[in-house]
VEXNUFI-397215 format. One record per residue (C-alpha): residue number from 1; residue in three letters; x, z negated, y negated. Coordinates in Angstrom, 2 decimals. Example, Ala and Ser with C-alpha at 12.3 -4.5 7.8 and 13.67 -1.06 7.14 Angstrom:
<recs>
REC|nr|rest|px|pz|py
REC|1|ALA|12.30|-7.80|4.50 $
REC|2|SER|13.67|-7.14|1.06 $
</recs>
This chain:
<recs>
REC|nr|rest|px|pz|py
REC|1|MET|0.00|0.00|0.00 $
REC|2|PRO|1.29|0.77|-3.48 $
REC|3|LYS|2.18|-2.16|-5.68 $
REC|4|GLU|-0.41|-3.18|-8.24 $
REC|5|LYS|0.57|-2.21|-11.74 $
REC|6|GLY|2.29|-4.97|-13.67 $
REC|7|LYS|2.70|-7.17|-10.63 $
REC|8|SER|6.33|-8.16|-9.80 $
REC|9|ALA|7.66|-8.25|-6.22 $
REC|10|THR|9.36|-11.60|-6.95 $
REC|11|ARG|8.34|-14.80|-8.71 $
REC|12|VAL|10.13|-17.91|-9.93 $
REC|13|ILE|9.07|-21.13|-8.20 $
REC|14|GLY|11.49|-23.62|-9.77 $
REC|15|GLN|14.63|-23.72|-11.89 $
REC|16|SER|17.10|-26.40|-13.02 $
REC|17|GLY|20.82|-27.06|-13.04 $
REC|18|GLY|21.62|-23.33|-13.02 $
REC|19|VAL|19.89|-22.67|-9.68 $
REC|20|THR|16.61|-20.75|-9.47 $
REC|21|LEU|14.27|-20.84|-6.49 $
REC|22|ARG|12.52|-17.49|-6.12 $
REC|23|ALA|9.99|-15.95|-3.73 $
REC|24|ARG|10.06|-12.29|-2.71 $
REC|25|LYS|6.97|-10.60|-1.33 $
REC|26|THR|6.94|-9.52|2.32 $
REC|27|LYS|4.27|-7.94|4.51 $
REC|28|THR|3.10|-11.33|5.79 $
REC|29|GLY|3.74|-13.51|2.75 $
REC|30|GLU|6.88|-14.45|0.78 $
REC|31|SER|10.58|-15.01|1.56 $
REC|32|LEU|12.31|-17.84|-0.35 $
REC|33|TYR|15.81|-17.51|-1.78 $
REC|34|LEU|18.12|-19.06|-4.37 $
REC|35|ASP|19.63|-17.27|-7.34 $
REC|36|PHE|22.62|-18.75|-9.23 $
REC|37|MET|25.96|-17.95|-10.89 $
REC|38|GLN|29.12|-19.00|-9.04 $
REC|39|SER|32.67|-18.28|-10.22 $
REC|40|GLY|31.33|-15.78|-12.73 $
REC|41|GLN|29.31|-13.84|-10.14 $
REC|42|ARG|25.62|-13.78|-9.45 $
REC|43|THR|24.93|-15.14|-5.97 $
REC|44|THR|21.80|-14.75|-3.85 $
REC|45|GLU|21.24|-17.10|-0.90 $
REC|46|PHE|18.32|-16.43|1.39 $
REC|47|LEU|17.06|-19.67|2.92 $
REC|48|GLY|15.34|-18.31|6.01 $
REC|49|LEU|12.14|-20.01|4.82 $
REC|50|TYR|8.89|-18.09|4.54 $
REC|51|LEU|5.48|-18.72|2.98 $
REC|52|THR|2.31|-17.35|4.53 $
REC|53|LYS|-0.62|-16.02|2.49 $
REC|54|GLY|-2.31|-19.42|2.79 $
REC|55|LYS|-5.77|-18.26|3.79 $
REC|56|ASN|-6.82|-21.60|5.31 $
REC|57|PRO|-6.09|-25.32|4.69 $
REC|58|MET|-3.56|-25.53|7.55 $
REC|59|GLU|-1.48|-22.62|6.19 $
REC|60|LYS|-1.63|-24.10|2.69 $
REC|61|GLU|-0.34|-27.44|4.01 $
REC|62|GLN|2.52|-25.68|5.85 $
REC|63|ASN|3.42|-23.77|2.69 $
REC|64|ALA|3.60|-27.02|0.73 $
REC|65|GLU|6.03|-28.54|3.27 $
REC|66|ILE|8.20|-25.39|3.24 $
REC|67|LEU|8.29|-25.39|-0.58 $
REC|68|LEU|9.36|-29.05|-0.54 $
REC|69|GLN|12.17|-28.21|1.89 $
REC|70|ALA|13.28|-25.25|-0.25 $
REC|71|GLU|13.24|-27.41|-3.39 $
REC|72|ASN|15.49|-29.99|-1.69 $
REC|73|VAL|17.98|-27.23|-0.84 $
REC|74|ARG|17.81|-25.94|-4.44 $
REC|75|ALA|18.49|-29.41|-5.83 $
REC|76|GLN|21.47|-29.83|-3.47 $
REC|77|ARG|22.94|-26.47|-4.54 $
REC|78|SER|22.60|-27.55|-8.13 $
REC|79|ILE|24.59|-30.73|-7.38 $
REC|80|ASP|27.22|-28.62|-5.55 $
REC|81|LEU|27.64|-26.33|-8.55 $
REC|82|GLN|28.01|-29.21|-10.97 $
REC|83|SER|30.50|-30.92|-8.65 $
REC|84|SER|32.66|-27.82|-8.23 $
REC|85|ARG|32.83|-27.30|-11.99 $
REC|86|HIS|34.24|-30.81|-12.41 $
REC|87|HIS|36.40|-30.68|-9.23 $
REC|88|PHE|34.33|-33.41|-7.64 $
REC|89|ILE|33.45|-33.50|-3.93 $
REC|90|PRO|29.90|-34.78|-3.28 $
REC|91|GLN|29.61|-37.82|-1.00 $
REC|92|TYR|27.40|-35.99|1.49 $
REC|93|LYS|30.26|-33.54|2.19 $
REC|94|LEU|32.78|-36.33|2.71 $
REC|95|LYS|30.36|-37.94|5.18 $
REC|96|THR|29.94|-34.73|7.19 $
REC|97|ASP|30.87|-35.09|10.87 $
REC|98|PHE|34.28|-33.48|11.41 $
REC|99|VAL|33.70|-33.03|15.15 $
REC|100|GLU|30.60|-30.96|14.37 $
REC|101|TRP|32.62|-28.99|11.82 $
REC|102|MET|35.25|-28.32|14.51 $
REC|103|ARG|32.50|-27.08|16.84 $
REC|104|VAL|31.27|-24.61|14.21 $
REC|105|GLN|34.83|-23.38|13.60 $
REC|106|THR|35.25|-22.89|17.36 $
REC|107|GLU|32.08|-20.79|17.51 $
REC|108|LYS|33.37|-18.66|14.61 $
REC|109|ARG|36.35|-17.81|16.83 $
REC|110|ASN|34.07|-16.65|19.65 $
REC|111|ASN|34.68|-19.89|21.57 $
REC|112|SER|38.36|-19.12|22.12 $
REC|113|PRO|39.56|-21.07|25.21 $
REC|114|THR|42.30|-22.80|23.21 $
REC|115|TRP|39.84|-23.90|20.51 $
REC|116|VAL|37.32|-25.09|23.11 $
REC|117|SER|40.04|-27.19|24.77 $
REC|118|ALA|41.14|-28.56|21.38 $
REC|119|LEU|37.51|-29.50|20.60 $
REC|120|ASN|37.17|-31.31|23.95 $
REC|121|LYS|40.38|-33.28|23.34 $
REC|122|LEU|39.14|-34.18|19.85 $
REC|123|LYS|35.87|-35.49|21.35 $
REC|124|LYS|37.83|-37.57|23.86 $
REC|125|PHE|40.11|-38.94|21.13 $
REC|126|THR|37.13|-39.95|18.98 $
REC|127|ASP|35.29|-41.34|22.02 $
REC|128|HIS|32.41|-38.94|21.23 $
REC|129|ARG|31.52|-40.78|18.02 $
REC|130|VAL|30.95|-39.33|14.54 $
REC|131|ILE|34.14|-38.92|12.45 $
REC|132|ARG|33.58|-38.47|8.71 $
REC|133|PHE|35.95|-36.34|6.63 $
REC|134|ASN|36.85|-39.39|4.55 $
REC|135|GLU|38.08|-41.10|7.74 $
REC|136|ILE|40.74|-38.41|8.34 $
REC|137|THR|43.93|-39.91|6.96 $
REC|138|GLU|47.64|-39.44|7.65 $
REC|139|ASP|47.59|-42.44|10.02 $
REC|140|TRP|44.58|-40.97|11.85 $
REC|141|LEU|46.46|-37.69|12.30 $
REC|142|GLU|49.57|-39.48|13.60 $
REC|143|ASP|47.39|-41.30|16.16 $
REC|144|LEU|45.85|-37.96|17.15 $
REC|145|LYS|49.31|-36.45|17.69 $
REC|146|GLU|50.37|-39.39|19.85 $
REC|147|PHE|47.15|-39.09|21.89 $
REC|148|LEU|47.59|-35.35|22.48 $
REC|149|ILE|51.23|-35.70|23.52 $
REC|150|GLY|50.31|-38.46|25.97 $
REC|151|GLU|47.28|-36.58|27.26 $
REC|152|MET|48.92|-33.22|27.93 $
REC|153|LYS|51.52|-32.40|30.55 $
REC|154|SER|52.98|-29.72|28.30 $
REC|155|ILE|54.21|-30.52|24.78 $
REC|156|ASN|53.41|-26.91|23.83 $
REC|157|SER|49.73|-27.35|24.79 $
REC|158|ALA|49.56|-30.49|22.65 $
REC|159|ALA|51.16|-28.55|19.77 $
REC|160|LYS|48.61|-25.71|20.07 $
REC|161|TYR|45.60|-28.05|20.15 $
REC|162|TYR|46.89|-30.02|17.17 $
REC|163|ALA|47.50|-26.77|15.27 $
REC|164|ASP|43.88|-25.68|15.87 $
REC|165|ILE|42.56|-29.02|14.59 $
REC|166|VAL|44.79|-28.73|11.52 $
REC|167|THR|43.44|-25.21|10.91 $
REC|168|ALA|39.87|-26.60|11.01 $
REC|169|ILE|40.79|-29.31|8.47 $
REC|170|ARG|42.36|-26.74|6.15 $
REC|171|ALA|39.26|-24.57|6.47 $
REC|172|ALA|37.27|-27.59|5.28 $
REC|173|LYS|39.45|-27.86|2.18 $
REC|174|LYS|38.98|-24.15|1.50 $
REC|175|ALA|35.21|-24.66|1.81 $
REC|176|LYS|35.53|-27.55|-0.67 $
REC|177|MET|34.41|-30.12|1.90 $
REC|178|ILE|37.47|-32.21|0.97 $
REC|179|LYS|39.63|-32.26|-2.14 $
REC|180|ILE|43.02|-33.16|-0.63 $
REC|181|CYS|44.21|-31.94|2.76 $
REC|182|PRO|45.71|-34.93|4.65 $
REC|183|THR|47.64|-32.61|6.99 $
REC|184|ASP|50.04|-31.51|4.22 $
REC|185|ASP|52.29|-34.56|4.58 $
REC|186|VAL|52.10|-34.88|8.38 $
REC|187|ASP|54.62|-33.04|10.54 $
REC|188|ARG|53.24|-30.77|13.21 $
REC|189|ILE|54.11|-31.21|16.88 $
REC|190|ILE|57.27|-29.21|17.52 $
REC|191|MET|56.89|-26.67|20.31 $
REC|192|GLN|59.63|-26.32|22.89 $
REC|193|ARG|60.97|-22.89|23.61 $
REC|194|PRO|59.60|-22.08|27.08 $
REC|195|LEU|61.97|-20.97|29.82 $
REC|196|VAL|61.40|-17.27|30.41 $
REC|197|ALA|61.25|-16.38|34.10 $
REC|198|PHE|62.95|-13.10|35.01 $
REC|199|HIS|64.68|-11.35|37.90 $
REC|200|THR|68.34|-10.39|38.03 $
REC|201|PRO|69.27|-6.80|38.96 $
REC|202|ASP|70.28|-8.05|42.42 $
REC|203|GLU|66.84|-9.63|42.89 $
REC|204|VAL|65.12|-6.38|41.87 $
REC|205|LYS|67.23|-4.53|44.45 $
REC|206|LYS|66.28|-7.14|47.07 $
REC|207|MET|62.57|-6.67|46.26 $
REC|208|PHE|62.99|-2.90|46.56 $
REC|209|GLU|64.39|-3.35|50.07 $
REC|210|THR|61.67|-5.82|51.21 $
REC|211|PRO|58.27|-4.50|52.38 $
REC|212|CYS|54.99|-6.14|51.30 $
REC|213|LYS|51.77|-6.62|53.27 $
REC|214|THR|49.99|-4.96|50.33 $
REC|215|PRO|52.34|-2.05|49.47 $
REC|216|LEU|50.51|-1.33|46.20 $
REC|217|ILE|51.48|-4.77|44.84 $
REC|218|ARG|55.18|-4.10|45.57 $
REC|219|LYS|54.95|-0.64|44.02 $
REC|220|ALA|53.22|-1.87|40.83 $
REC|221|TYR|55.53|-4.87|40.40 $
REC|222|LEU|58.72|-2.85|40.78 $
REC|223|PHE|57.36|-0.20|38.40 $
REC|224|SER|56.72|-2.91|35.80 $
REC|225|CYS|60.27|-4.27|36.30 $
REC|226|LEU|61.63|-0.79|35.51 $
REC|227|THR|59.30|0.04|32.60 $
REC|228|GLY|58.17|-3.28|31.06 $
REC|229|LEU|54.48|-2.31|31.08 $
REC|230|ARG|51.91|-5.09|30.75 $
REC|231|CYS|49.61|-5.45|33.75 $
REC|232|ILE|46.58|-4.63|31.56 $
REC|233|ASP|48.16|-1.22|30.84 $
REC|234|LEU|49.61|-0.87|34.33 $
REC|235|PHE|46.30|-1.24|36.18 $
REC|236|SER|44.41|1.19|33.93 $
REC|237|ILE|46.90|4.07|33.69 $
REC|238|ILE|45.87|7.39|35.30 $
REC|239|ARG|47.86|10.34|36.65 $
REC|240|GLU|47.35|12.67|33.68 $
REC|241|LYS|49.23|10.22|31.43 $
REC|242|PHE|52.45|10.95|33.35 $
REC|243|GLU|54.41|14.08|32.52 $
REC|244|SER|57.81|15.56|33.28 $
REC|245|VAL|59.47|17.75|30.63 $
REC|246|SER|62.33|20.19|31.20 $
REC|247|LEU|65.04|19.80|28.55 $
REC|248|PRO|67.30|22.60|27.19 $
REC|249|ASP|70.32|21.19|29.06 $
REC|250|GLY|68.52|21.70|32.37 $
REC|251|SER|67.69|18.02|32.95 $
REC|252|THR|64.19|16.56|33.29 $
REC|253|GLU|62.67|13.82|31.14 $
REC|254|TYR|59.97|11.63|32.70 $
REC|255|ARG|57.54|9.86|30.40 $
REC|256|ILE|54.13|8.23|30.01 $
REC|257|LYS|51.70|8.82|27.17 $
REC|258|LEU|49.72|5.65|26.62 $
REC|259|ILE|47.99|3.47|24.08 $
REC|260|GLN|49.01|-0.12|24.74 $
REC|261|GLN|45.78|-2.12|24.84 $
REC|262|LYS|47.19|-5.28|23.26 $
REC|263|VAL|48.66|-3.58|20.18 $
REC|264|THR|46.59|-0.32|20.17 $
REC|265|ASP|49.65|1.79|19.30 $
REC|266|ALA|50.13|5.28|20.78 $
REC|267|LEU|53.48|5.60|22.53 $
REC|268|TYR|55.50|8.06|24.61 $
REC|269|LEU|57.39|5.81|26.99 $
REC|270|THR|60.36|7.50|28.67 $
REC|271|ILE|60.89|6.23|32.22 $
REC|272|SER|63.59|6.70|34.84 $
REC|273|LYS|63.41|8.99|37.87 $
REC|274|GLU|63.48|5.80|39.98 $
REC|275|ALA|60.29|4.54|38.31 $
REC|276|TRP|58.66|7.97|38.73 $
REC|277|ASP|59.46|8.02|42.45 $
REC|278|ILE|58.37|4.39|43.03 $
REC|279|ALA|54.94|5.23|41.58 $
REC|280|ASP|54.68|8.31|43.91 $
REC|281|ILE|53.46|10.39|40.97 $
REC|282|ASP|54.06|13.73|42.72 $
REC|283|GLN|51.71|12.66|45.55 $
REC|284|ILE|48.71|12.14|43.24 $
REC|285|ILE|46.65|15.30|42.72 $
REC|286|ASP|43.56|14.12|40.79 $
REC|287|PRO|44.53|13.76|37.08 $
REC|288|LYS|41.90|11.02|36.60 $
REC|289|GLU|43.04|8.93|39.57 $
REC|290|LYS|44.48|5.51|38.80 $
REC|291|VAL|48.14|5.24|39.75 $
REC|292|PHE|47.88|1.52|40.48 $
REC|293|PRO|44.22|0.82|41.39 $
REC|294|LEU|44.47|-2.96|41.08 $
REC|295|TYR|42.79|-5.50|38.82 $
REC|296|SER|44.09|-8.82|37.59 $
REC|297|CYS|42.64|-11.72|39.58 $
REC|298|GLN|43.67|-14.95|41.25 $
REC|299|TRP|44.00|-13.28|44.66 $
REC|300|LEU|46.39|-10.67|43.29 $
REC|301|ARG|48.64|-13.27|41.65 $
REC|302|LYS|48.62|-15.32|44.86 $
REC|303|GLU|49.61|-12.31|46.99 $
REC|304|LEU|52.39|-11.40|44.55 $
REC|305|ARG|53.87|-14.91|44.77 $
REC|306|LYS|53.62|-14.89|48.55 $
REC|307|TRP|55.60|-11.65|48.74 $
REC|308|VAL|58.30|-12.62|46.24 $
REC|309|GLN|58.74|-16.24|47.34 $
REC|310|ASP|58.06|-16.05|51.10 $
REC|311|GLU|59.15|-12.53|52.04 $
REC|312|VAL|61.83|-11.65|49.49 $
REC|313|LYS|62.99|-15.32|49.44 $
REC|314|ILE|63.28|-15.59|45.65 $
REC|315|ASN|62.56|-19.21|44.77 $
REC|316|LYS|61.26|-19.06|41.20 $
REC|317|HIS|57.97|-18.97|39.34 $
REC|318|VAL|56.54|-15.46|39.48 $
REC|319|GLY|53.74|-13.75|37.59 $
REC|320|TRP|53.03|-10.19|36.49 $
REC|321|HIS|54.63|-10.95|33.12 $
REC|322|THR|57.86|-11.87|34.94 $
REC|323|ALA|58.38|-8.15|35.61 $
REC|324|ARG|58.06|-7.44|31.88 $
REC|325|HIS|60.62|-10.16|31.08 $
REC|326|THR|62.91|-8.66|33.72 $
REC|327|ASN|62.82|-5.24|32.06 $
REC|328|ALA|63.69|-6.75|28.66 $
REC|329|VAL|66.60|-8.80|30.03 $
REC|330|ILE|68.06|-5.89|32.02 $
REC|331|MET|67.99|-3.71|28.90 $
REC|332|LEU|69.77|-6.42|26.90 $
REC|333|ILE|72.39|-6.91|29.59 $
REC|334|ASN|73.04|-3.17|29.50 $
REC|335|GLY|73.63|-3.23|25.75 $
REC|336|ILE|70.34|-1.76|24.48 $
REC|337|ASP|69.70|-2.88|20.89 $
REC|338|LEU|66.84|-5.24|20.00 $
REC|339|TYR|64.98|-2.68|17.89 $
REC|340|THR|64.74|-0.19|20.77 $
REC|341|ILE|63.67|-2.90|23.21 $
REC|342|SER|61.03|-4.13|20.76 $
REC|343|LYS|59.59|-0.60|20.43 $
REC|344|ARG|59.55|-0.01|24.20 $
REC|345|LEU|57.80|-3.31|24.89 $
REC|346|GLY|55.28|-2.74|22.10 $
REC|347|HIS|56.20|-5.88|20.13 $
REC|348|LYS|54.81|-5.81|16.60 $
REC|349|ASP|57.40|-8.33|15.44 $
REC|350|ILE|61.05|-8.19|16.49 $
REC|351|THR|61.20|-12.01|16.51 $
REC|352|THR|59.12|-11.83|19.72 $
REC|353|THR|61.94|-9.81|21.29 $
REC|354|GLN|64.65|-12.18|20.04 $
REC|355|ARG|63.51|-14.89|22.46 $
REC|356|TYR|65.33|-12.99|25.22 $
REC|357|LEU|68.69|-13.36|23.47 $
REC|358|HIS|69.31|-16.92|24.72 $
REC|359|ILE|68.87|-15.65|28.31 $
REC|360|VAL|71.63|-13.10|27.84 $
REC|361|ASP|73.81|-15.76|26.19 $
REC|362|SER|73.35|-18.05|29.20 $
REC|363|GLN|74.24|-15.18|31.54 $
REC|364|MET|77.42|-14.53|29.53 $
REC|365|ASN|78.31|-18.23|29.71 $
REC|366|LYS|77.93|-18.12|33.49 $
REC|367|ALA|80.14|-15.05|33.63 $
REC|368|ALA|82.79|-16.82|31.56 $
REC|369|ASN|82.85|-19.74|34.00 $
REC|370|ILE|83.10|-17.74|37.23 $
REC|371|LYS|85.80|-19.24|39.48 $
REC|372|LEU|88.02|-16.72|41.22 $
REC|373|PHE|89.55|-19.29|43.52 $
REC|374|SER|87.78|-21.83|45.73 $
REC|375|GLU|90.73|-24.22|45.54 $
REC|376|PRO|92.66|-25.20|42.43 $
REC|377|VAL|95.73|-23.02|42.12 $
REC|378|GLU|98.96|-24.42|40.82 $
REC|379|PHE|100.92|-21.89|38.91 $
REC|380|LYS|104.63|-22.69|39.13 $
REC|381|LYS|107.16|-21.55|36.63 $
REC|382|PRO|109.22|-18.81|38.24 $
REC|383|LYS|112.92|-19.55|38.78 $
REC|384|ILE|115.33|-17.32|36.94 $
REC|385|LYS|118.64|-16.61|38.68 $
REC|386|LYS|121.65|-17.00|36.49 $
REC|387|HIS|124.26|-14.27|36.94 $
REC|388|ARG|127.84|-14.77|35.90 $
REC|389|LEU|129.16|-12.07|33.71 $
REC|390|PRO|132.30|-10.40|35.01 $
REC|391|ILE|135.50|-11.34|33.20 $
REC|392|VAL|137.03|-8.33|31.57 $
REC|393|ALA|140.78|-8.45|31.42 $
</recs>
């Protein structure tokens, strides 16, 4: 139906303190919203509250309750505006439950597993009681750190959970829930550099010579050791992504065209003839066929460990990422520069690649301390024979 002449689609219900409560016409009634100026810009906030046409006493009574609710929200926004202009935090914000705030922040991050775990540890620390923002002090944070360190087996897990909680507190300051961030003067939990598991070239050779009950696992793992591909890329790659190119000097270059799923960068990854042969590329006819038709699961990781630890007899922690570490370390040992390694592995930041340097340093230290003799050898000073000079008459 066309609008009646002279009749506006919106109307003002109430106004004070710089905040106006308005109603906009809809098909079934009116939608309520606030209109105010904030930081020099006009802001509209729809309240999700609706008025019906009020045709009977019950609808009229409901409309009155909804208007009262909307007016309370308008009055609160007015207080918020006045407070922000004078850099004052209202008491109701300081008394907001921080645990509930942490839950909302966790939901904003799509319930990330790390954030969910951090939220659960926070609930345990607070004994599931309400914690107001004005209760979060430096001493409270120190107690939280001590609790997390004692609760977790890994210091790095405690550091991650504490960092997520700190991020939630800083988000509260940004949202003007608190005026001063108590985390600024409290040291974070220092993470320990994790030991990177990798295979030596001799171990890779030993794995190559040892059969596996599931041959595809052996094939995929060795291919990853030689190329550094992540398992997420490894298990999805198809035959048509592999190509061999004849070079002017008569040699052949083997490479993969892929988009690494973690960093979404297109890349031509040159691989060795060994890697090409291990993957049996020449035996695959269908261009759409997966080269390694596997998927990451608990069974697959268990079978991999069984093969490496029980069959190959390599006694170390093994996962699919171990193969990727192995490729990086072997390149470093062979003198490949960090920039090239970083590009091949798809690292966005070269500092990620630098963590492998300490492994190479430790290998060089071992090489420097290799003993050539099983028993201590005493080096004696050689005797020099003295010869008399002939007497010349």
